[in-house]
C-alpha distance (Angstrom), angle and dihedral (degrees) to the residues before:
residue distance angle dihedral
M1 . . .
K2 3.78 . .
N3 3.80 118.6 .
R4 3.77 125.5 -113.8
S5 3.81 93.7 -102.2
T6 3.80 89.8 59.2
E7 3.81 90.6 49.8
I8 3.79 92.0 50.3
A9 3.79 91.5 47.9
L10 3.80 89.8 52.9
A11 3.79 89.7 48.0
L12 3.77 91.5 52.3
A13 3.77 93.8 48.1
L14 3.78 95.2 53.0
A15 3.79 92.0 39.0
L16 3.78 90.5 64.3
G17 3.77 93.4 59.2
L18 3.79 89.2 -139.9
P19 3.83 95.7 169.0
M20 3.79 87.4 75.8
L21 3.79 85.0 73.7
A22 3.79 92.5 69.5
G23 3.77 109.0 130.5
S24 3.81 93.0 23.7
S25 3.79 127.3 111.2
I26 3.79 88.0 -93.1
A27 3.77 93.5 58.4
H28 3.80 90.5 47.6
A29 3.79 91.0 49.3
G30 3.78 89.4 51.4
A31 3.78 91.9 50.0
Q32 3.80 90.7 48.8
A33 3.79 89.6 52.5
V34 3.79 89.4 53.7
E35 3.79 92.7 48.0
A36 3.79 92.5 48.7
R37 3.80 90.6 57.4
S38 3.81 99.8 38.2
A39 3.78 125.3 -3.4
P40 3.83 112.0 -142.7
A41 3.77 120.5 -119.9
D42 3.79 88.5 -123.2
P43 3.84 111.1 43.5
A44 3.82 90.5 -155.5
A45 3.80 89.7 61.7
A46 3.81 91.2 74.6
H47 3.81 90.8 55.8
P48 3.81 107.4 37.6
A49 3.79 116.2 -170.9
N50 3.78 118.2 -111.6
V51 3.81 116.5 -104.8
Q52 3.79 107.2 -105.9
P53 3.82 125.2 -133.2
V54 3.80 117.5 -111.7
A55 3.79 127.8 -138.5
D56 3.81 93.1 -90.4
D57 3.82 91.0 58.8
A58 3.81 91.9 65.7
Q59 3.82 92.3 77.1
R60 3.80 89.7 61.4
L61 3.80 99.9 49.6
I62 3.83 119.4 102.1
P63 3.82 105.6 -163.3
L64 3.80 111.3 -143.4
Q65 3.78 131.5 173.1
G66 3.80 97.1 -138.3
A67 3.81 105.7 30.6
W68 3.78 133.5 57.9
N69 3.81 135.7 -147.0
T70 3.81 92.1 20.3
R71 3.79 108.3 165.9
T72 3.81 143.3 149.9
F73 3.82 127.8 -143.7
A74 3.82 91.5 -119.5
G75 3.79 113.5 158.8
L76 3.80 98.7 0.3
Q77 3.79 105.0 143.9
G78 3.78 117.6 -116.9
T79 3.79 131.3 178.4
H80 3.81 93.6 -78.9
G81 3.78 101.7 28.8
P82 3.81 142.0 -63.0
I83 3.80 122.4 -24.6
P84 3.84 110.8 -111.0
A85 3.80 119.2 -109.3
N86 3.81 91.8 -125.7
A87 3.82 97.3 55.1
F88 3.81 104.6 84.9
V89 3.79 143.3 -3.2
R90 3.81 121.0 -159.8
T91 3.79 120.6 -164.8
A92 3.79 147.9 147.5
D93 3.82 130.7 -108.0
L94 3.81 114.7 -22.8
G95 3.80 97.7 -160.3
R96 3.82 94.6 106.6
L97 3.81 100.4 46.8
T98 3.77 117.0 141.6
A99 3.80 123.5 -141.9
A100 3.81 87.4 -104.2
D101 3.81 89.9 53.0
R102 3.79 91.5 53.7
D103 3.80 89.8 49.2
A104 3.81 90.0 50.1
L105 3.80 92.2 52.8
A106 3.79 90.7 48.7
A107 3.81 89.2 49.2
A108 3.83 88.5 51.2
G109 3.80 87.2 60.0
V110 3.80 99.7 -106.2
T111 3.79 111.0 161.8
L112 3.83 101.9 157.5
D113 3.81 128.9 47.5
I114 3.83 116.4 -163.9
D115 3.80 111.1 -166.4
L116 3.82 110.7 -159.4
R117 3.82 95.9 -172.1
T118 3.78 134.1 108.5
A119 3.80 124.3 -101.2
D120 3.82 87.6 -106.0
E121 3.78 91.7 56.9
Q122 3.79 93.0 45.9
A123 3.82 90.5 50.6
Q124 3.81 91.7 49.3
S125 3.81 94.5 46.9
P126 3.83 112.5 14.2
D127 3.80 115.7 -146.9
L128 3.80 104.2 -111.2
L129 3.80 93.8 -151.9
A130 3.82 91.7 60.0
D131 3.81 93.6 81.9
D132 3.81 96.7 36.8
D133 3.81 109.9 104.3
R134 3.81 91.7 -146.1
F135 3.81 91.0 70.7
A136 3.79 133.8 56.5
Y137 3.80 110.6 -138.9
Q138 3.79 133.5 -152.4
R139 3.79 126.9 171.4
T140 3.79 118.4 -159.4
S141 3.79 116.7 171.5
L142 3.77 95.7 -136.0
M143 3.77 92.6 -162.1
G144 3.80 94.2 57.9
T145 3.80 96.8 -119.8
E146 3.79 134.4 90.4
K147 3.84 100.1 -163.9
M148 3.79 132.7 61.6
D149 3.83 132.2 -143.4
L150 3.80 106.1 -171.3
Q151 3.78 98.1 -168.3
K152 3.79 95.8 47.1
M153 3.76 94.6 44.7
M154 3.78 95.3 49.3
K155 3.79 92.8 49.9
T156 3.80 94.7 52.3
F157 3.80 102.7 34.2
P158 3.84 114.6 123.0
D159 3.78 117.8 -102.1
S160 3.80 93.6 -111.4
L161 3.77 136.4 34.2
G162 3.79 90.7 -132.8
T163 3.80 90.2 60.8
A164 3.79 90.0 47.0
Y165 3.81 92.3 51.7
V166 3.80 91.3 53.1
Q167 3.82 92.3 49.7
W168 3.78 88.7 47.8
L169 3.81 92.0 64.0
G170 3.79 90.1 61.4
H171 3.77 105.3 42.8
S172 3.83 100.5 40.6
Q173 3.79 100.8 46.9
P174 3.83 95.6 127.7
Q175 3.80 89.6 54.1
F176 3.81 93.5 47.0
K177 3.79 88.7 49.8
Q178 3.80 91.9 52.2
V179 3.81 92.4 49.5
F180 3.80 95.9 48.7
Q181 3.79 94.1 43.7
R182 3.80 89.8 52.8
I183 3.80 91.3 49.8
A184 3.81 91.3 48.9
A185 3.80 90.7 51.2
Q186 3.82 92.9 54.9
R187 3.79 105.5 91.4
D188 3.81 101.7 173.8
G189 3.78 136.8 48.3
A190 3.79 130.3 3.8
V191 3.81 123.1 -49.2
L192 3.80 115.1 -133.4
F193 3.81 119.9 -160.6
H194 3.78 128.5 -178.4
C195 3.79 147.6 157.9
T196 3.82 128.2 -172.3
A197 3.80 104.5 -73.6
G198 3.79 93.1 21.9
K199 3.79 94.5 -132.9
D200 3.83 114.7 76.5
R201 3.80 109.0 42.8
T202 3.79 88.9 17.6
G203 3.80 91.3 45.6
I204 3.79 94.4 53.1
I205 3.81 93.4 47.9
A206 3.82 87.0 50.0
G207 3.80 91.0 47.7
L208 3.80 92.3 52.2
L209 3.81 92.7 47.8
L210 3.80 93.4 47.9
D211 3.80 92.4 46.9
L212 3.81 89.4 50.0
A213 3.81 88.2 53.0
G214 3.79 91.5 52.6
V215 3.81 95.8 -113.1
S216 3.80 111.3 163.1
N217 3.80 119.5 -97.5
A218 3.80 89.9 -119.3
D219 3.81 91.9 56.7
I220 3.82 92.7 45.0
V221 3.80 91.1 51.0
H222 3.81 91.6 47.8
N223 3.81 91.9 48.3
Y224 3.80 88.3 54.5
A225 3.80 97.8 41.2
I226 3.83 97.2 54.4
S227 3.81 91.2 61.8
A228 3.81 91.4 87.4
H229 3.80 89.4 58.4
Y230 3.79 93.1 50.6
L231 3.82 91.8 46.1
E232 3.80 95.8 54.9
G233 3.81 93.4 102.5
Q234 3.80 97.6 41.8
P235 3.82 111.6 125.4
K236 3.79 116.7 -113.0
D237 3.79 125.2 -130.5
S238 3.80 102.6 -114.7
A239 3.82 94.8 -162.2
M240 3.80 91.1 53.0
N241 3.80 90.6 44.4
A242 3.79 91.0 55.4
Q243 3.81 92.0 51.7
I244 3.80 93.0 50.0
M245 3.81 93.8 45.1
E246 3.79 89.4 54.6
L247 3.81 91.0 48.8
I248 3.82 90.1 51.0
R249 3.79 91.2 51.5
Q250 3.79 91.1 50.7
N251 3.81 96.8 40.1
P252 3.84 117.7 32.8
E253 3.82 89.1 -171.8
I254 3.79 88.2 65.9
G255 3.80 88.2 55.9
R256 3.80 90.1 55.2
K257 3.79 91.4 52.2
M258 3.79 92.2 45.1
A259 3.80 90.2 57.0
G260 3.81 89.5 51.8
M261 3.81 91.8 50.1
S262 3.79 95.6 54.7
G263 3.78 122.5 105.5
T264 3.79 132.9 -5.4
A265 3.78 104.2 -76.8
P266 3.83 110.3 -170.7
E267 3.81 91.7 -127.4
N268 3.82 90.2 67.0
M269 3.80 91.1 65.7
E270 3.80 92.3 37.6
V271 3.81 90.0 57.7
F272 3.80 90.6 46.5
L273 3.80 95.0 50.1
A274 3.80 92.8 46.0
A275 3.80 91.2 53.6
L276 3.81 92.4 42.7
H277 3.81 90.3 58.5
Q278 3.80 97.0 37.9
Q279 3.81 95.0 48.8
Y280 3.80 103.0 31.5
G281 3.80 107.6 14.3
G282 3.80 91.5 -111.5
A283 3.79 136.2 -53.5
E284 3.81 95.5 -47.8
G285 3.80 91.2 53.3
Y286 3.79 90.6 48.0
L287 3.79 93.5 49.8
K288 3.80 91.2 49.7
S289 3.81 90.4 48.9
I290 3.82 92.2 56.6
G291 3.80 94.0 48.4
I292 3.80 105.7 -92.0
S293 3.80 106.6 149.3
E294 3.80 127.2 -127.5
A295 3.81 89.0 -111.5
E296 3.81 91.5 52.3
I297 3.80 91.6 48.0
Q298 3.79 88.8 51.6
Q299 3.81 89.8 52.0
L300 3.81 89.8 51.6
K301 3.80 90.7 49.9
E302 3.79 91.3 49.1
R303 3.81 90.7 52.1
L304 3.81 88.4 50.4
G305 3.81 91.0 51.1
Q306 3.81 92.5 -112.5
A307 3.80 102.6 112.5
G308 3.80 94.4 123.1
């Protein structure tokens, strides 16, 4: 059983949303650190290409000026039919939304904004829906911490995001319970949920919802993997970049882990889904294990269009 310091370090690592930095100078520095220690047999392996969206993904994209990776689940096939367009919206940081963006989210039916970030992240980039009367707002730090220690987290972060996602299910159960109970309680409108990069915390909440709906593993993995493509234009935090670059220079091992944290490789979600089913019997089993009631699960299924 891992100790509390390891759990907090994992929380901090995912809380930062560092995979959004893929393609930046940080990601390149991490890849160079890997290559300096052990050059791969296939040079392309150190820089895997992002999974590209397909034509069917276009119906789910909500183009905004100040937010990235903003998508619905519209049309994804569950056990009892397609998920409605007005059920959920997943996205990244909302600190750069324009007035037109906020209007667009209201027009898309969003009534509840669930912010999965830490207090540090919220202070650095305030969620611009939080003070808009058209939206209810709840912040739950999904990783169970409100502060971040860059050096500690980077030294103790698991070697793969897939492994981190699996560990996450165990150590943040109270936070997962709070998020899913709040979603179940929202009877009208679309529920938006987001973190910083819109792919780790956001991606796992999306994965659980889609698995609960009965969406195929292949479609869940694809929905996760295309995030890196949609995040390519997301601005980077220069202050955070400078801190991480200095850590990489001082600790080559951090560079190796940074390279492994970049992007949204399909195998991350494949590892997560395999463990979800092996350990809990799937999303419904997991939700029951953390205290989500049968009635709440039914409400979630109804929102997902799977009440049959």
